[in-house]
C-alpha positions as CSV (number, residue, x, y, z in Angstrom):
1,M,-11.3,4.6,-2.1
2,F,-9.5,1.9,-4.0
3,G,-6.9,0.0,-1.9
4,I,-7.0,2.4,1.0
5,G,-7.2,0.5,4.2
6,R,-8.5,1.9,7.5
7,P,-5.2,2.2,9.2
8,E,-5.8,2.0,12.9
9,H,-8.2,-0.9,13.4
10,P,-7.6,-2.1,16.9
11,R,-6.4,-5.6,16.1
12,A,-3.0,-4.8,17.5
13,A,-4.5,-3.8,20.8
14,G,-3.9,-1.9,16.1
15,R,13.9,2.3,-19.8
16,D,16.5,0.7,-21.4
17,L,16.1,-2.9,-22.3
18,P,19.0,-5.3,-21.4
19,H,21.3,-6.4,-24.1
20,Q,20.1,-10.0,-24.3
21,Q,16.5,-8.8,-24.5
22,R,17.4,-6.7,-27.5
23,Q,19.0,-9.7,-29.0
24,Q,15.7,-11.6,-28.6
25,G,13.9,-8.8,-30.6
26,L,12.2,-7.4,-27.5
27,G,11.3,-3.8,-28.1
28,S,11.3,-4.3,-31.9
29,G,7.7,-5.5,-32.0
30,R,8.4,-9.2,-32.0
31,R,6.7,-11.5,-29.5
32,Y,8.2,-12.9,-26.3
33,D,10.0,-16.2,-26.4
34,G,10.6,-18.6,-23.5
35,D,9.6,-17.9,-19.9
36,I,7.3,-15.5,-18.3
37,W,9.3,-12.4,-19.0
38,P,12.0,-11.5,-21.5
39,G,15.4,-12.5,-20.4
40,A,14.2,-15.4,-18.3
41,I,15.9,-17.8,-20.7
42,G,19.7,-17.3,-20.7
43,A,22.6,-18.5,-22.7
44,G,22.3,-22.2,-23.7
45,G,18.6,-22.2,-23.1
46,K,19.1,-22.3,-19.3
47,R,16.2,-21.0,-17.2
48,R,17.2,-18.0,-15.1
49,Q,16.5,-17.7,-11.4
50,F,13.9,-15.4,-9.7
51,G,16.4,-12.7,-8.9
52,D,18.0,-12.5,-12.4
53,P,18.8,-8.9,-13.4
54,A,16.7,-9.1,-16.6
55,R,13.6,-10.1,-14.8
56,L,14.2,-7.6,-12.0
57,A,14.7,-4.9,-14.6
58,M,11.4,-5.8,-16.3
59,F,9.5,-5.8,-13.0
60,L,11.1,-2.5,-12.1
61,S,10.1,-1.0,-15.4
62,I,6.5,-2.1,-14.9
63,A,6.5,-0.7,-11.4
64,F,7.8,2.6,-12.6
65,L,5.2,2.9,-15.4
66,S,2.4,1.8,-13.2
67,L,3.3,4.5,-10.7
68,L,3.1,7.1,-13.5
69,V,-0.2,5.7,-14.8
70,E,-1.9,5.6,-11.4
71,R,-0.6,9.0,-10.3
72,A,-2.0,10.6,-13.5
73,A,-5.2,8.8,-13.9
74,G,-6.1,6.8,-10.8
75,Y,-8.9,4.3,-11.3
76,P,-11.6,5.8,-13.6
77,D,-15.1,6.1,-12.0
78,R,-16.7,4.8,-15.2
79,L,-14.6,1.7,-15.1
80,F,-15.5,1.1,-11.4
81,A,-19.2,1.6,-12.2
82,A,-19.0,-0.9,-15.1
83,I,-16.9,-3.7,-13.6
84,G,-16.0,-2.8,-10.0
85,H,-12.4,-2.9,-8.8
86,P,-10.0,-5.8,-8.0
87,V,-10.1,-4.9,-4.3
88,T,-13.9,-5.2,-4.3
89,W,-13.7,-8.5,-6.0
90,I,-11.3,-9.8,-3.4
91,G,-13.4,-8.3,-0.7
92,A,-16.5,-10.2,-1.9
93,L,-14.6,-13.5,-1.7
94,I,-13.3,-12.7,1.8
95,E,-16.9,-11.9,2.9
96,R,-18.1,-15.2,1.5
97,L,-15.4,-17.2,3.2
98,D,-16.0,-15.4,6.4
99,R,-19.7,-16.2,6.4
100,R,-19.1,-19.9,5.5
101,W,-15.9,-20.8,7.4
102,N,-15.9,-18.6,10.4
103,R,-18.5,-20.4,12.6
104,E,-19.0,-19.0,16.1
105,T,-19.8,-22.5,17.4
106,D,-16.3,-23.8,16.5
107,S,-13.4,-23.8,18.9
108,T,-10.7,-21.1,18.8
109,A,-8.2,-23.5,17.3
110,R,-10.6,-24.6,14.6
111,R,-11.4,-21.0,13.7
112,R,-7.7,-20.2,13.5
113,Q,-7.3,-23.1,11.1
114,A,-10.3,-22.0,9.0
115,G,-8.8,-18.5,8.9
116,L,-5.5,-19.8,7.7
117,A,-7.3,-21.9,5.0
118,A,-9.1,-18.8,3.9
119,L,-5.9,-16.8,3.7
120,V,-4.2,-19.5,1.6
121,T,-7.3,-19.7,-0.7
122,I,-7.4,-15.9,-1.2
123,A,-3.7,-15.6,-1.8
124,T,-3.6,-18.6,-4.1
125,L,-6.5,-17.3,-6.3
126,A,-5.0,-13.8,-6.5
127,G,-1.5,-15.1,-7.2
128,G,-2.9,-17.5,-9.8
129,A,-4.8,-14.7,-11.6
130,G,-1.6,-12.5,-11.6
131,L,0.5,-15.4,-12.9
132,G,-2.1,-16.2,-15.6
133,L,-2.2,-12.6,-16.8
134,Q,1.5,-12.4,-16.7
135,A,1.9,-15.5,-18.8
136,L,-0.7,-14.2,-21.3
137,L,1.1,-10.9,-21.7
138,M,4.3,-12.7,-22.7
139,T,2.6,-13.7,-25.9
140,L,2.2,-10.1,-27.0
141,P,4.7,-7.7,-28.5
142,A,7.0,-6.3,-25.9
143,A,5.9,-2.6,-25.9
144,I,2.2,-3.6,-25.7
145,A,2.9,-6.2,-23.0
146,L,4.8,-3.6,-20.9
147,A,2.0,-1.0,-21.2
148,L,-0.7,-3.5,-20.4
149,A,1.2,-4.9,-17.4
150,A,1.7,-1.3,-16.1
151,C,-2.0,-0.5,-16.5
152,L,-3.0,-3.7,-14.7
153,A,-0.6,-3.1,-11.8
154,A,-1.7,0.5,-11.5
155,T,-5.2,-0.7,-10.4
156,L,-3.6,-2.1,-7.2
157,I,-1.7,1.1,-6.3
158,A,-3.5,4.0,-4.6
159,Q,-1.4,7.2,-4.9
160,K,-4.1,9.3,-6.5
161,S,-7.0,7.8,-4.5
162,L,-5.2,8.4,-1.3
163,D,-4.4,11.9,-2.2
164,D,-8.0,12.7,-3.3
165,H,-9.6,11.2,-0.1
166,V,-7.2,13.0,2.3
167,A,-7.6,16.3,0.4
168,A,-11.4,15.9,0.6
169,V,-11.1,16.0,4.4
170,A,-9.2,19.3,4.3
171,G,-11.6,20.7,1.8
172,A,-14.6,19.7,3.9
173,L,-13.2,21.3,7.0
174,E,-12.3,24.5,5.1
175,T,-15.6,24.8,3.3
176,D,-18.4,23.1,5.4
177,G,-17.0,22.8,8.9
178,L,-16.6,20.0,11.4
179,D,-19.5,17.8,10.6
180,A,-18.5,17.6,6.9
181,G,-14.9,16.9,8.0
182,R,-16.1,14.0,10.2
183,A,-18.1,12.6,7.3
184,A,-15.1,12.8,5.0
185,V,-12.6,11.3,7.4
186,S,-15.0,8.4,8.2
187,Q,-14.2,7.2,4.6
188,I,-10.6,6.5,5.4
189,V,-10.4,5.7,9.1
190,G,-12.1,3.2,11.4
191,R,-12.4,5.3,14.6
192,D,-15.7,6.8,15.7
193,P,-15.9,10.2,13.8
194,D,-18.5,11.6,16.3
195,T,-15.8,11.7,19.0
196,L,-13.4,13.8,17.0
197,D,-13.0,17.6,17.2
198,E,-11.3,19.5,14.4
199,A,-7.9,18.6,15.6
200,G,-8.9,15.0,15.9
201,V,-10.3,14.9,12.4
202,S,-7.1,16.5,11.1
203,R,-4.8,14.2,12.9
204,A,-6.8,11.2,11.8
205,A,-6.5,12.3,8.1
206,I,-2.7,12.8,8.5
207,E,-2.3,9.4,10.2
208,S,-4.3,7.7,7.5
209,L,-2.2,9.4,4.9
210,A,1.0,8.2,6.5
211,E,0.0,4.6,7.0
212,N,-1.8,4.2,3.7
213,F,1.2,5.7,1.9
214,S,3.0,2.5,3.1
215,D,0.1,0.0,2.7
216,G,-1.4,1.4,-0.5
217,V,1.6,2.7,-2.4
218,T,5.0,1.5,-1.2
219,A,4.1,-2.0,-0.3
220,P,2.4,-2.8,-3.6
221,L,5.4,-1.2,-5.4
222,V,7.9,-3.4,-3.5
223,W,6.1,-6.7,-4.2
224,L,5.5,-5.7,-7.9
225,A,9.2,-4.9,-8.3
226,L,10.2,-8.2,-6.6
227,A,7.7,-10.6,-8.0
228,G,5.7,-9.0,-10.8
229,L,1.9,-9.2,-11.2
230,P,1.6,-12.3,-9.0
231,G,3.5,-10.5,-6.2
232,I,1.4,-7.4,-6.2
233,A,-1.8,-9.4,-6.5
234,I,-1.0,-11.6,-3.5
235,Y,0.0,-8.6,-1.5
236,K,-3.2,-6.8,-2.2
237,A,-5.3,-9.9,-1.4
238,V,-3.5,-10.3,2.0
239,N,-3.7,-6.6,2.8
240,T,-7.5,-6.6,2.0
241,A,-8.0,-9.6,4.2
242,D,-6.2,-7.9,7.0
243,S,-8.4,-4.8,6.7
244,M,-11.6,-6.9,6.7
245,I,-10.9,-9.7,9.2
246,G,-7.6,-8.9,10.9
247,H,-9.3,-7.3,13.9
248,R,-9.2,-8.2,17.6
249,T,-12.9,-8.5,17.8
250,R,-14.9,-11.4,19.2
251,R,-15.8,-12.6,15.7
252,H,-12.4,-12.1,14.0
253,E,-9.6,-12.4,16.6
254,A,-9.2,-16.2,15.8
255,F,-10.3,-16.3,12.2
256,G,-8.3,-13.2,11.2
257,R,-5.2,-14.1,13.1
258,A,-3.3,-15.5,10.1
259,A,-4.2,-12.6,7.8
260,A,-3.1,-10.1,10.5
261,R,0.2,-11.8,11.2
262,F,1.1,-12.3,7.5
263,D,0.1,-8.8,6.6
264,D,2.4,-7.5,9.4
265,L,5.3,-9.6,7.9
266,I,4.9,-8.6,4.3
267,N,4.6,-4.9,5.2
268,L,7.9,-4.8,7.1
269,P,10.1,-3.6,4.2
270,A,7.6,-1.0,2.9
271,S,7.0,0.7,6.2
272,R,10.7,1.3,6.7
273,L,11.1,2.4,3.1
274,T,8.1,4.8,3.4
275,A,9.6,6.3,6.6
276,L,12.9,6.9,4.7
277,A,11.0,8.6,1.8
278,I,9.2,10.9,4.2
279,V,12.4,11.8,6.0
280,A,14.2,12.5,2.7
281,A,11.3,14.6,1.4
282,A,11.1,16.6,4.6
283,A,14.8,17.4,4.3
284,L,14.1,18.9,0.9
285,L,11.2,21.1,2.0
286,P,12.1,24.4,3.8
287,S,9.1,24.4,6.0
288,M,9.7,20.9,7.4
289,S,12.4,19.0,9.3
290,G,14.1,15.9,8.0
291,R,16.2,15.7,11.2
292,D,13.1,15.9,13.5
293,A,11.4,13.3,11.3
294,W,14.4,10.9,11.6
295,K,14.6,11.5,15.4
296,A,10.9,10.7,15.8
297,V,11.3,7.5,13.8
298,L,14.2,6.3,16.0
299,R,12.4,7.3,19.2
300,D,8.8,6.6,18.7
301,A,8.2,4.0,15.9
302,K,9.0,1.0,18.1
303,N,6.4,2.1,20.7
304,H,3.4,1.8,18.3
305,R,1.1,-1.1,18.6
306,S,1.7,-2.0,15.0
307,P,5.1,-3.2,14.0
308,N,4.7,-1.1,10.8
309,A,2.3,1.8,11.2
310,G,4.6,3.6,13.6
311,W,7.3,4.1,11.1
312,P,5.5,6.3,8.6
313,E,3.4,8.0,11.3
314,A,6.4,8.9,13.4
315,A,8.2,10.2,10.3
316,M,5.2,12.3,9.3
317,A,4.7,13.6,12.9
318,G,8.4,14.6,13.3
319,A,8.5,16.3,9.9
320,L,5.4,18.4,10.6
321,G,6.0,19.1,14.3
322,L,2.9,17.3,15.3
323,A,2.0,14.7,17.9
324,L,0.0,11.9,16.2
325,A,-1.6,8.7,17.3
326,G,-2.2,8.3,21.0
327,P,-5.6,7.2,22.5
328,R,-8.4,6.7,19.9
329,T,-12.0,5.5,20.1
330,Y,-13.4,2.5,18.2
331,D,-17.0,1.3,18.6
332,R,-17.2,3.5,21.8
333,V,-14.1,1.7,23.2
334,V,-11.0,3.9,23.9
335,V,-7.9,2.2,22.7
336,D,-4.6,3.4,24.0
337,D,-1.6,3.9,21.8
338,A,1.8,5.6,22.0
339,V,2.2,9.1,20.7
340,M,4.1,9.5,17.5
341,G,6.1,12.7,17.5
342,Q,6.5,13.2,21.3
343,G,6.8,16.9,22.1
344,G,4.9,18.0,19.0
345,R,1.6,19.8,19.1
346,R,-1.7,18.0,19.3
347,S,-3.6,20.9,17.8
348,A,-4.1,20.6,14.1
349,D,-6.4,21.9,11.4
350,A,-6.9,21.7,7.6
351,S,-3.7,23.6,6.9
352,D,-1.7,20.8,8.6
353,I,-3.5,18.3,6.3
354,R,-2.4,20.4,3.3
355,R,1.2,20.4,4.6
356,A,1.0,16.6,5.1
357,L,-0.2,16.3,1.5
358,T,2.7,18.4,0.2
359,L,5.1,16.1,2.1
360,Y,3.4,13.0,0.8
361,R,3.6,14.2,-2.8
362,W,7.3,14.9,-2.5
363,A,8.0,11.6,-0.9
364,D,5.9,9.8,-3.5
365,G,7.8,11.6,-6.2
366,L,11.0,10.4,-4.7
367,L,9.7,6.9,-4.8
368,I,8.8,7.2,-8.5
369,V,12.1,8.7,-9.5
370,S,14.1,6.2,-7.5
371,T,12.1,3.3,-9.1
372,G,12.8,4.6,-12.6
373,A,16.5,5.2,-11.8
374,L,16.8,1.7,-10.3
375,A,15.2,0.2,-13.4
376,V,17.7,1.9,-15.7
377,L,20.6,1.0,-13.4
378,V,19.7,-2.7,-13.3
379,S,19.1,-2.8,-17.1
380,A,22.4,-1.1,-17.8
381,H,24.4,-3.5,-15.7
382,F,22.8,-6.6,-17.2
């Protein structure tokens, strides 16, 4: 379950190389010259700015290839057994900082300051690692560097892992019944599984699919495309911190405040983009409704406790004709939340999970195609 967060924790209560690159010999097996990525040094030796089309084209190319790599291969179990996963490394650091800096004897203000310091530390180390790897790659031949960058970035995207874990819930319900479904869904949600009936297990899996589509796929893609390996590394560090300490519990409400707020901020673009991808995919599928998905987004997303989760959840609910979210139980405490997909049915089963997975795969495919097309378009106009 690499990079898949537990979506409803109650803290809110919840291509073608550009012309100048070809002139530099990139794509011909020669090594990079100049700045972090090809095209970063322009005419007259002048350093290009962050948003330069050449750099954006390169980042988009890496993003496109990383989506293809992760969708096809995921993160190999043997590799995880041998070295772990970047998210587990980040998680180990967060746990250590939480133990050392989050002292219950400190005042609320001091714990908030400690949490902010922890967030800055985590983000700085992750960003520094991404920047170092990116700088190292620029010393390699272009094709090798592009392939390696895509493989590294793919470890921080969770398309296949998300698909596999949600499909496992449907399979468990279909094959082994409710208890097995509860056990499977407990791997991807934070609510109490023992309180869930079949419909509750099915809705939980679909809600997790919708929110983690945004957090685990679209958001890493956005920050990779905008800021390369440092961008996706920082995003993943912050998102992992939010999933671990960004809860409104006695221990973490103060210490995790900075992580929760910053995670909300950096997920704003991706949550909206994910909703649009779901709406577009629903419009292409005969058994689903893009119009109802869009109506649900406009009507319901703003009512969700989270400024981001409501967007993909409402889109998914409207497309499938379901009523998602609503009251949920965490640690024996019922947490109220608005219903996403008002007027839809609350009853759901494994077949609805399968329909949601079909919608997710189409929406994810649209993201992949759009990223590749945008990379070509930016390259062609440089």
